[in-house]
Backbone as JSON Lines, residues from 0, in Angstrom:
{"i":0,"aa":"X","n":[-91.46,-46.87,-28.79],"ca":[-90.43,-46.78,-27.76],"c":[-89.44,-45.68,-28.09]}
{"i":1,"aa":"X","n":[-89.02,-45.57,-29.36],"ca":[-88.09,-44.53,-29.76],"c":[-88.65,-43.14,-29.58]}
{"i":2,"aa":"X","n":[-89.93,-42.97,-29.86],"ca":[-90.57,-41.65,-29.73],"c":[-90.67,-41.28,-28.25]}
{"i":3,"aa":"X","n":[-91.05,-42.22,-27.41],"ca":[-91.12,-41.95,-25.98],"c":[-89.75,-41.54,-25.46]}
{"i":4,"aa":"X","n":[-88.71,-42.25,-25.91],"ca":[-87.35,-41.93,-25.49],"c":[-87.0,-40.51,-25.9]}
{"i":5,"aa":"X","n":[-87.33,-40.12,-27.13],"ca":[-87.03,-38.76,-27.59],"c":[-87.8,-37.72,-26.79]}
{"i":6,"aa":"X","n":[-89.06,-38.02,-26.44],"ca":[-89.82,-37.08,-25.63],"c":[-89.21,-36.95,-24.24]}
{"i":7,"aa":"X","n":[-88.8,-38.08,-23.65],"ca":[-88.15,-38.03,-22.34],"c":[-86.84,-37.25,-22.41]}
{"i":8,"aa":"X","n":[-86.1,-37.42,-23.51],"ca":[-84.86,-36.68,-23.71],"c":[-85.13,-35.18,-23.77]}
{"i":9,"aa":"X","n":[-86.22,-34.81,-24.45],"ca":[-86.59,-33.39,-24.54],"c":[-86.92,-32.81,-23.19]}
{"i":10,"aa":"X","n":[-87.65,-33.58,-22.36],"ca":[-87.99,-33.13,-21.02],"c":[-86.73,-33.01,-20.17]}
{"i":11,"aa":"X","n":[-85.85,-33.99,-20.29],"ca":[-84.59,-33.98,-19.55],"c":[-83.74,-32.77,-19.95]}
{"i":12,"aa":"X","n":[-83.64,-32.51,-21.26],"ca":[-82.88,-31.36,-21.75],"c":[-83.46,-30.06,-21.24]}
{"i":13,"aa":"X","n":[-84.8,-29.96,-21.24],"ca":[-85.46,-28.75,-20.73],"c":[-85.14,-28.55,-19.26]}
{"i":14,"aa":"X","n":[-85.14,-29.65,-18.49],"ca":[-84.82,-29.56,-17.06],"c":[-83.39,-29.15,-16.82]}
{"i":15,"aa":"X","n":[-82.48,-29.7,-17.59],"ca":[-81.06,-29.35,-17.46],"c":[-80.85,-27.88,-17.79]}
{"i":16,"aa":"X","n":[-81.48,-27.42,-18.86],"ca":[-81.35,-26.02,-19.26],"c":[-81.92,-25.1,-18.19]}
{"i":17,"aa":"X","n":[-83.03,-25.48,-17.61],"ca":[-83.65,-24.64,-16.58],"c":[-82.76,-24.52,-15.36]}
{"i":18,"aa":"X","n":[-82.05,-25.59,-15.0],"ca":[-81.16,-25.56,-13.85],"c":[-79.86,-24.84,-14.18]}
{"i":19,"aa":"X","n":[-79.33,-25.05,-15.39],"ca":[-78.03,-24.51,-15.75],"c":[-78.06,-23.02,-16.01]}
{"i":20,"aa":"X","n":[-79.16,-22.49,-16.49],"ca":[-79.21,-21.08,-16.86],"c":[-78.96,-20.12,-15.7]}
{"i":21,"aa":"X","n":[-79.57,-20.3,-14.54],"ca":[-79.35,-19.32,-13.47],"c":[-77.92,-19.26,-12.95]}
{"i":22,"aa":"X","n":[-77.17,-20.36,-13.02],"ca":[-75.82,-20.37,-12.48],"c":[-74.76,-20.09,-13.53]}
{"i":23,"aa":"X","n":[-75.16,-19.76,-14.73],"ca":[-74.19,-19.57,-15.8],"c":[-73.51,-18.21,-15.73]}
{"i":24,"aa":"X","n":[-72.48,-18.05,-16.52],"ca":[-71.71,-16.82,-16.58],"c":[-72.55,-15.71,-17.19]}
{"i":25,"aa":"X","n":[-72.58,-14.54,-16.55],"ca":[-73.39,-13.43,-17.04],"c":[-72.88,-12.88,-18.37]}
{"i":26,"aa":"X","n":[-71.59,-13.02,-18.65],"ca":[-71.04,-12.48,-19.88],"c":[-71.24,-13.43,-21.06]}
{"i":27,"aa":"X","n":[-71.83,-14.59,-20.81],"ca":[-72.01,-15.56,-21.89],"c":[-73.16,-15.16,-22.79]}
{"i":28,"aa":"X","n":[-73.16,-15.7,-23.99],"ca":[-74.17,-15.37,-24.99],"c":[-75.31,-16.38,-24.92]}
{"i":29,"aa":"X","n":[-76.57,-15.89,-24.92],"ca":[-77.71,-16.77,-24.91],"c":[-77.95,-17.33,-26.31]}
{"i":30,"aa":"X","n":[-78.28,-18.61,-26.37],"ca":[-78.56,-19.27,-27.65],"c":[-79.96,-19.86,-27.57]}
{"i":31,"aa":"X","n":[-80.8,-19.56,-28.56],"ca":[-82.17,-20.11,-28.61],"c":[-82.13,-21.48,-29.27]}
{"i":32,"aa":"X","n":[-82.87,-22.43,-28.69],"ca":[-83.02,-23.76,-29.26],"c":[-84.52,-24.03,-29.36]}
{"i":33,"aa":"X","n":[-84.92,-24.52,-30.52],"ca":[-86.33,-24.79,-30.76],"c":[-86.57,-26.29,-30.73]}
{"i":34,"aa":"X","n":[-87.68,-26.69,-30.08],"ca":[-88.07,-28.1,-29.98],"c":[-89.47,-28.23,-30.55]}
{"i":35,"aa":"X","n":[-89.63,-29.2,-31.43],"ca":[-90.95,-29.47,-31.98],"c":[-91.07,-30.93,-32.37]}
{"i":36,"aa":"X","n":[-92.32,-31.36,-32.54],"ca":[-92.63,-32.73,-32.95],"c":[-93.24,-32.66,-34.34]}
{"i":37,"aa":"X","n":[-92.68,-33.44,-35.28],"ca":[-93.21,-33.39,-36.66],"c":[-94.43,-34.31,-36.8]}
{"i":38,"aa":"X","n":[-94.98,-34.4,-38.02],"ca":[-96.2,-35.19,-38.28],"c":[-95.97,-36.67,-38.02]}
{"i":39,"aa":"X","n":[-94.74,-37.15,-38.07],"ca":[-94.41,-38.55,-37.8],"c":[-94.11,-38.8,-36.33]}
{"i":40,"aa":"X","n":[-94.39,-37.83,-35.5],"ca":[-94.16,-37.91,-34.06],"c":[-92.68,-38.03,-33.69]}
{"i":41,"aa":"X","n":[-91.8,-37.44,-34.49],"ca":[-90.37,-37.41,-34.22],"c":[-90.04,-36.05,-33.6]}
{"i":42,"aa":"X","n":[-89.32,-36.09,-32.48],"ca":[-88.94,-34.85,-31.8],"c":[-87.68,-34.29,-32.44]}
{"i":43,"aa":"X","n":[-87.7,-32.97,-32.7],"ca":[-86.55,-32.3,-33.32],"c":[-86.07,-31.18,-32.4]}
{"i":44,"aa":"X","n":[-84.77,-30.93,-32.43],"ca":[-84.15,-29.8,-31.76],"c":[-83.33,-29.06,-32.79]}
{"i":45,"aa":"X","n":[-83.41,-27.73,-32.81],"ca":[-82.66,-26.96,-33.8],"c":[-82.47,-25.54,-33.29]}
{"i":46,"aa":"X","n":[-81.44,-24.88,-33.83],"ca":[-81.26,-23.45,-33.56],"c":[-82.0,-22.61,-34.59]}
{"i":47,"aa":"X","n":[-82.45,-23.27,-35.63],"ca":[-83.23,-22.58,-36.66],"c":[-84.71,-22.65,-36.32]}
{"i":48,"aa":"X","n":[-85.42,-21.56,-36.53],"ca":[-86.85,-21.49,-36.26],"c":[-87.58,-22.49,-37.17]}
{"i":49,"aa":"X","n":[-88.41,-23.37,-36.58],"ca":[-89.1,-24.36,-37.41],"c":[-90.2,-23.71,-38.26]}
{"i":50,"aa":"X","n":[-90.62,-24.41,-39.31],"ca":[-91.67,-23.9,-40.19],"c":[-93.04,-24.01,-39.53]}
{"i":51,"aa":"X","n":[-93.19,-24.93,-38.62],"ca":[-94.46,-25.11,-37.92],"c":[-94.59,-24.09,-36.8]}
{"i":52,"aa":"X","n":[-95.84,-23.86,-36.38],"ca":[-96.08,-22.93,-35.27],"c":[-96.1,-23.65,-33.92]}
{"i":53,"aa":"X","n":[-96.1,-24.98,-33.97],"ca":[-96.19,-25.78,-32.75],"c":[-94.78,-26.15,-32.28]}
{"i":54,"aa":"X","n":[-94.1,-25.25,-31.6],"ca":[-92.75,-25.49,-31.1],"c":[-92.61,-24.87,-29.73]}
{"i":55,"aa":"X","n":[-91.56,-25.31,-29.06],"ca":[-91.21,-24.75,-27.76],"c":[-89.82,-24.15,-27.89]}
{"i":56,"aa":"X","n":[-89.66,-22.95,-27.37],"ca":[-88.33,-22.3,-27.43],"c":[-87.62,-22.51,-26.09]}
{"i":57,"aa":"X","n":[-86.44,-23.08,-26.19],"ca":[-85.58,-23.26,-25.03],"c":[-84.41,-22.3,-25.2]}
{"i":58,"aa":"X","n":[-83.72,-22.05,-24.15],"ca":[-82.52,-21.23,-24.31],"c":[-81.39,-21.83,-23.49]}
{"i":59,"aa":"X","n":[-80.2,-21.6,-23.94],"ca":[-79.01,-22.08,-23.26],"c":[-78.0,-20.96,-23.27]}
{"i":60,"aa":"X","n":[-76.91,-21.18,-22.63],"ca":[-75.88,-20.17,-22.56],"c":[-74.58,-20.76,-23.08]}
{"i":61,"aa":"X","n":[-73.93,-20.05,-23.95],"ca":[-72.65,-20.49,-24.47],"c":[-71.56,-19.69,-23.79]}
{"i":62,"aa":"X","n":[-70.58,-20.38,-23.22],"ca":[-69.47,-19.67,-22.57],"c":[-68.29,-19.51,-23.51]}
{"i":63,"aa":"X","n":[-68.44,-20.0,-24.75],"ca":[-67.36,-19.88,-25.72],"c":[-67.36,-18.49,-26.32]}
{"i":64,"aa":"X","n":[-66.21,-17.89,-26.36],"ca":[-66.07,-16.59,-27.0],"c":[-64.79,-16.64,-27.83]}
{"i":65,"aa":"X","n":[-64.93,-16.47,-29.12],"ca":[-63.77,-16.51,-30.0],"c":[-62.87,-15.31,-29.72]}
{"i":66,"aa":"X","n":[-61.58,-15.54,-29.73],"ca":[-60.62,-14.47,-29.49],"c":[-60.33,-13.73,-30.79]}
{"i":67,"aa":"X","n":[-60.1,-12.45,-30.69],"ca":[-59.7,-11.68,-31.87],"c":[-58.26,-12.05,-32.23]}
{"i":68,"aa":"X","n":[-57.83,-11.64,-33.41],"ca":[-56.47,-11.94,-33.85],"c":[-55.46,-11.35,-32.88]}
{"i":69,"aa":"X","n":[-55.71,-10.12,-32.44],"ca":[-54.8,-9.46,-31.5],"c":[-54.76,-10.21,-30.17]}
{"i":70,"aa":"X","n":[-55.93,-10.66,-29.7],"ca":[-55.98,-11.39,-28.44],"c":[-55.25,-12.73,-28.55]}
{"i":71,"aa":"X","n":[-55.4,-13.41,-29.7],"ca":[-54.68,-14.68,-29.91],"c":[-53.17,-14.43,-29.93]}
{"i":72,"aa":"X","n":[-52.74,-13.34,-30.58],"ca":[-51.31,-13.02,-30.63],"c":[-50.79,-12.71,-29.23]}
{"i":73,"aa":"X","n":[-51.58,-11.96,-28.46],"ca":[-51.18,-11.62,-27.09],"c":[-51.08,-12.89,-26.24]}
{"i":74,"aa":"X","n":[-52.05,-13.8,-26.4],"ca":[-52.03,-15.05,-25.65],"c":[-50.8,-15.88,-26.04]}
{"i":75,"aa":"X","n":[-50.49,-15.94,-27.34],"ca":[-49.31,-16.68,-27.8],"c":[-48.04,-16.06,-27.23]}
{"i":76,"aa":"X","n":[-47.99,-14.73,-27.2],"ca":[-46.83,-14.03,-26.65],"c":[-46.68,-14.33,-25.15]}
{"i":77,"aa":"X","n":[-47.78,-14.34,-24.43],"ca":[-47.73,-14.67,-23.0],"c":[-47.25,-16.1,-22.78]}
{"i":78,"aa":"X","n":[-47.76,-17.03,-23.6],"ca":[-47.33,-18.42,-23.47],"c":[-45.85,-18.57,-23.77]}
{"i":79,"aa":"X","n":[-45.37,-17.83,-24.8],"ca":[-43.95,-17.86,-25.14],"c":[-43.12,-17.28,-23.99]}
{"i":80,"aa":"X","n":[-43.61,-16.19,-23.41],"ca":[-42.9,-15.58,-22.28],"c":[-42.84,-16.53,-21.08]}
{"i":81,"aa":"X","n":[-43.96,-17.21,-20.82],"ca":[-43.99,-18.16,-19.71],"c":[-43.03,-19.32,-19.97]}
{"i":82,"aa":"X","n":[-43.0,-19.79,-21.21],"ca":[-42.09,-20.89,-21.56],"c":[-40.64,-20.43,-21.42]}
{"i":83,"aa":"X","n":[-40.34,-19.2,-21.85],"ca":[-38.99,-18.66,-21.71],"c":[-38.61,-18.57,-20.23]}
{"i":84,"aa":"X","n":[-39.54,-18.06,-19.42],"ca":[-39.27,-17.94,-17.98],"c":[-39.04,-19.32,-17.36]}
{"i":85,"aa":"X","n":[-39.81,-20.31,-17.8],"ca":[-39.64,-21.67,-17.31],"c":[-38.26,-22.22,-17.7]}
{"i":86,"aa":"X","n":[-37.85,-21.96,-18.95],"ca":[-36.53,-22.4,-19.41],"c":[-35.42,-21.74,-18.61]}
{"i":87,"aa":"X","n":[-35.57,-20.44,-18.34],"ca":[-34.56,-19.72,-17.55],"c":[-34.51,-20.31,-16.15]}
{"i":88,"aa":"X","n":[-35.66,-20.62,-15.57],"ca":[-35.71,-21.21,-14.22],"c":[-35.04,-22.58,-14.2]}
{"i":89,"aa":"X","n":[-35.28,-23.38,-15.24],"ca":[-34.63,-24.7,-15.32],"c":[-33.12,-24.55,-15.46]}
{"i":90,"aa":"X","n":[-32.69,-23.57,-16.25],"ca":[-31.26,-23.34,-16.44],"c":[-30.63,-22.89,-15.11]}
{"i":91,"aa":"X","n":[-31.31,-22.01,-14.39],"ca":[-30.8,-21.57,-13.09],"c":[-30.7,-22.75,-12.13]}
{"i":92,"aa":"X","n":[-31.71,-23.61,-12.16],"ca":[-31.71,-24.78,-11.28],"c":[-30.53,-25.7,-11.61]}
{"i":93,"aa":"X","n":[-30.28,-25.89,-12.91],"ca":[-29.14,-26.74,-13.33],"c":[-27.82,-26.11,-12.89]}
{"i":94,"aa":"X","n":[-27.71,-24.79,-13.03],"ca":[-26.48,-24.1,-12.61],"c":[-26.3,-24.19,-11.1]}
{"i":95,"aa":"X","n":[-27.41,-24.07,-10.37],"ca":[-27.34,-24.19,-8.91],"c":[-26.89,-25.58,-8.5]}
{"i":96,"aa":"X","n":[-27.43,-26.59,-9.18],"ca":[-27.02,-27.97,-8.89],"c":[-25.53,-28.16,-9.18]}
{"i":97,"aa":"X","n":[-25.07,-27.58,-10.29],"ca":[-23.65,-27.69,-10.66],"c":[-22.79,-26.94,-9.63]}
{"i":98,"aa":"X","n":[-23.25,-25.77,-9.2],"ca":[-22.51,-25.01,-8.19],"c":[-22.42,-25.78,-6.87]}
{"i":99,"aa":"X","n":[-23.53,-26.43,-6.49],"ca":[-23.52,-27.22,-5.25],"c":[-22.49,-28.35,-5.35]}
{"i":100,"aa":"X","n":[-22.44,-29.0,-6.51],"ca":[-21.47,-30.1,-6.69],"c":[-20.04,-29.56,-6.62]}
{"i":101,"aa":"X","n":[-19.79,-28.4,-7.22],"ca":[-18.46,-27.79,-7.19],"c":[-18.09,-27.39,-5.76]}
{"i":102,"aa":"X","n":[-19.03,-26.82,-5.03],"ca":[-18.77,-26.43,-3.65],"c":[-18.45,-27.65,-2.81]}
{"i":103,"aa":"X","n":[-19.2,-28.73,-3.01],"ca":[-18.95,-29.96,-2.25],"c":[-17.55,-30.5,-2.54]}
{"i":104,"aa":"X","n":[-17.17,-30.48,-3.81],"ca":[-15.84,-30.95,-4.2],"c":[-14.75,-30.08,-3.57]}
{"i":105,"aa":"X","n":[-14.93,-28.76,-3.61],"ca":[-13.95,-27.83,-3.02],"c":[-13.89,-28.0,-1.5]}
{"i":106,"aa":"X","n":[-15.02,-28.27,-0.88],"ca":[-15.07,-28.48,0.57],"c":[-14.24,-29.73,0.94]}
{"i":107,"aa":"X","n":[-14.46,-30.81,0.19],"ca":[-13.72,-32.04,0.46],"c":[-12.22,-31.82,0.26]}
{"i":108,"aa":"X","n":[-11.85,-31.09,-0.79],"ca":[-10.42,-30.81,-1.04],"c":[-9.82,-30.0,0.1]}
{"i":109,"aa":"X","n":[-10.55,-29.02,0.58],"ca":[-10.05,-28.18,1.68],"c":[-9.83,-29.03,2.94]}
{"i":110,"aa":"X","n":[-10.78,-29.91,3.25],"ca":[-10.63,-30.78,4.43],"c":[-9.44,-31.73,4.25]}
{"i":111,"aa":"X","n":[-9.25,-32.27,3.06],"ca":[-8.11,-33.16,2.81],"c":[-6.79,-32.39,2.95]}
{"i":112,"aa":"X","n":[-6.75,-31.16,2.45],"ca":[-5.54,-30.34,2.57],"c":[-5.22,-30.08,4.05]}
{"i":113,"aa":"X","n":[-6.24,-29.74,4.83],"ca":[-6.02,-29.5,6.26],"c":[-5.49,-30.75,6.94]}
{"i":114,"aa":"X","n":[-6.09,-31.89,6.62],"ca":[-5.65,-33.16,7.21],"c":[-4.19,-33.45,6.84]}
{"i":115,"aa":"X","n":[-3.84,-33.23,5.58],"ca":[-2.48,-33.5,5.12],"c":[-1.49,-32.51,5.77]}
{"i":116,"aa":"X","n":[-1.85,-31.24,5.79],"ca":[-0.94,-30.22,6.33],"c":[-0.73,-30.38,7.84]}
{"i":117,"aa":"X","n":[-1.71,-30.91,8.55],"ca":[-1.57,-31.08,10.0],"c":[-1.05,-32.46,10.39]}
{"i":118,"aa":"X","n":[-1.07,-33.41,9.48],"ca":[-0.66,-34.78,9.81],"c":[0.82,-35.04,9.58]}
{"i":119,"aa":"X","n":[1.45,-34.3,8.7],"ca":[2.85,-34.58,8.34],"c":[3.74,-33.39,8.69]}
{"i":120,"aa":"X","n":[4.96,-33.73,9.12],"ca":[5.94,-32.69,9.42],"c":[6.45,-32.05,8.13]}
{"i":121,"aa":"X","n":[6.69,-32.89,7.13],"ca":[7.18,-32.38,5.85],"c":[6.16,-32.69,4.77]}
{"i":122,"aa":"X","n":[5.86,-31.67,3.98],"ca":[4.91,-31.84,2.87],"c":[5.66,-31.55,1.58]}
{"i":123,"aa":"X","n":[5.63,-32.53,0.68],"ca":[6.33,-32.43,-0.59],"c":[5.36,-31.88,-1.64]}
{"i":124,"aa":"X","n":[5.79,-30.87,-2.4],"ca":[4.98,-30.32,-3.48],"c":[5.73,-30.48,-4.8]}
{"i":125,"aa":"X","n":[4.95,-30.68,-5.87],"ca":[5.52,-30.78,-7.21],"c":[5.14,-29.51,-7.94]}
{"i":126,"aa":"X","n":[6.12,-28.87,-8.55],"ca":[5.89,-27.64,-9.29],"c":[6.43,-27.8,-10.71]}
{"i":127,"aa":"X","n":[5.8,-27.14,-11.64],"ca":[6.27,-27.19,-13.02],"c":[6.84,-25.83,-13.39]}
{"i":128,"aa":"X","n":[8.05,-25.85,-13.9],"ca":[8.71,-24.61,-14.3],"c":[8.17,-24.16,-15.65]}
{"i":129,"aa":"X","n":[8.55,-22.96,-16.06],"ca":[8.1,-22.41,-17.34],"c":[8.61,-23.21,-18.53]}
{"i":130,"aa":"X","n":[9.71,-23.91,-18.36],"ca":[10.25,-24.71,-19.47],"c":[9.65,-26.12,-19.5]}
{"i":131,"aa":"X","n":[8.64,-26.4,-18.59],"ca":[7.96,-27.68,-18.6],"c":[8.57,-28.74,-17.71]}
{"i":132,"aa":"X","n":[9.67,-28.46,-17.08],"ca":[10.33,-29.44,-16.21],"c":[9.68,-29.38,-14.83]}
{"i":133,"aa":"X","n":[9.33,-30.56,-14.29],"ca":[8.71,-30.66,-12.97],"c":[9.79,-30.85,-11.91]}
{"i":134,"aa":"X","n":[9.61,-30.11,-10.81],"ca":[10.55,-30.21,-9.68],"c":[9.75,-30.47,-8.41]}
{"i":135,"aa":"X","n":[10.41,-31.08,-7.44],"ca":[9.78,-31.35,-6.15],"c":[10.57,-30.65,-5.07]}
{"i":136,"aa":"X","n":[9.8,-30.19,-4.05],"ca":[10.46,-29.55,-2.92],"c":[9.56,-29.66,-1.7]}
{"i":137,"aa":"X","n":[10.13,-29.46,-0.54],"ca":[9.41,-29.52,0.73],"c":[8.95,-28.11,1.08]}
{"i":138,"aa":"X","n":[7.71,-28.01,1.55],"ca":[7.18,-26.7,1.96],"c":[7.9,-26.23,3.22]}
{"i":139,"aa":"X","n":[8.16,-24.93,3.26],"ca":[8.73,-24.35,4.49],"c":[7.61,-24.24,5.53]}
{"i":140,"aa":"X","n":[7.99,-24.02,6.79],"ca":[6.98,-23.88,7.85],"c":[6.05,-22.7,7.57]}
{"i":141,"aa":"X","n":[6.61,-21.62,7.05],"ca":[5.8,-20.43,6.72],"c":[4.81,-20.76,5.61]}
{"i":142,"aa":"X","n":[5.24,-21.45,4.54],"ca":[4.35,-21.84,3.44],"c":[3.26,-22.8,3.93]}
{"i":143,"aa":"X","n":[3.65,-23.69,4.8],"ca":[2.71,-24.66,5.35],"c":[1.61,-23.95,6.15]}
{"i":144,"aa":"X","n":[2.0,-22.96,6.98],"ca":[1.02,-22.18,7.75],"c":[0.11,-21.38,6.83]}
{"i":145,"aa":"X","n":[0.66,-20.79,5.77],"ca":[-0.13,-20.02,4.81],"c":[-1.16,-20.92,4.1]}
{"i":146,"aa":"X","n":[-0.71,-22.1,3.67],"ca":[-1.6,-23.04,2.99],"c":[-2.67,-23.56,3.95]}
{"i":147,"aa":"X","n":[-2.32,-23.76,5.21],"ca":[-3.29,-24.21,6.2],"c":[-4.34,-23.12,6.44]}
{"i":148,"aa":"X","n":[-3.91,-21.87,6.55],"ca":[-4.84,-20.76,6.74],"c":[-5.77,-20.64,5.52]}
{"i":149,"aa":"X","n":[-5.21,-20.78,4.32],"ca":[-6.02,-20.71,3.1],"c":[-7.03,-21.86,3.04]}
{"i":150,"aa":"X","n":[-6.63,-23.05,3.42],"ca":[-7.54,-24.2,3.42],"c":[-8.68,-24.0,4.42]}
{"i":151,"aa":"X","n":[-8.38,-23.4,5.57],"ca":[-9.43,-23.12,6.56],"c":[-10.42,-22.08,6.02]}
{"i":152,"aa":"X","n":[-9.92,-21.1,5.28],"ca":[-10.82,-20.12,4.64],"c":[-11.69,-20.82,3.59]}
{"i":153,"aa":"X","n":[-11.12,-21.78,2.88],"ca":[-11.89,-22.53,1.89],"c":[-12.99,-23.36,2.56]}
{"i":154,"aa":"X","n":[-12.69,-23.91,3.73],"ca":[-13.73,-24.65,4.47],"c":[-14.87,-23.69,4.82]}
{"i":155,"aa":"X","n":[-14.52,-22.49,5.33],"ca":[-15.55,-21.51,5.67],"c":[-16.37,-21.11,4.44]}
{"i":156,"aa":"X","n":[-15.7,-21.04,3.29],"ca":[-16.37,-20.58,2.07],"c":[-17.2,-21.67,1.42]}
{"i":157,"aa":"X","n":[-16.67,-22.86,1.29],"ca":[-17.31,-23.9,0.49],"c":[-18.15,-24.92,1.26]}
{"i":158,"aa":"X","n":[-17.91,-25.06,2.55],"ca":[-18.61,-26.09,3.3],"c":[-19.85,-25.51,3.96]}
{"i":159,"aa":"X","n":[-20.94,-26.27,3.89],"ca":[-22.17,-25.83,4.54],"c":[-22.01,-25.96,6.04]}
{"i":160,"aa":"X","n":[-22.58,-25.03,6.75],"ca":[-22.46,-25.02,8.21],"c":[-23.63,-25.72,8.85]}
């Protein structure tokens, strides 16, 4: 039973090789495989030429090609460059997300300023002098109009349309 199985495996391998060879890569290297049956009726496969004359030569194609040292270094450099580019892209994405959050916060502040400046007749502001003392005062009508105009510009700048 074991010998029959090995013979069937040899036939199957031969069939697979016959089908695979025509569709393989033309730049691949051909590899010879030898099949023979020894005196004990055991089927052997090897890349080394058998001592007996009763063998069948099969061939296969290897698509593996070892890279030269320079090619490996170039590949490593390309991978490093791609990783660097990916890191830069992630950093840009994080900065963009942070910028969006800042713009949203500034937009909300501008809308609140407009609401406050248009809702009240008198607006009280707290200012700190150079000596550290805080003072409060009411905005003049001119200052109120200037701050309202500035807040509207901030809405145009920071709020999405």
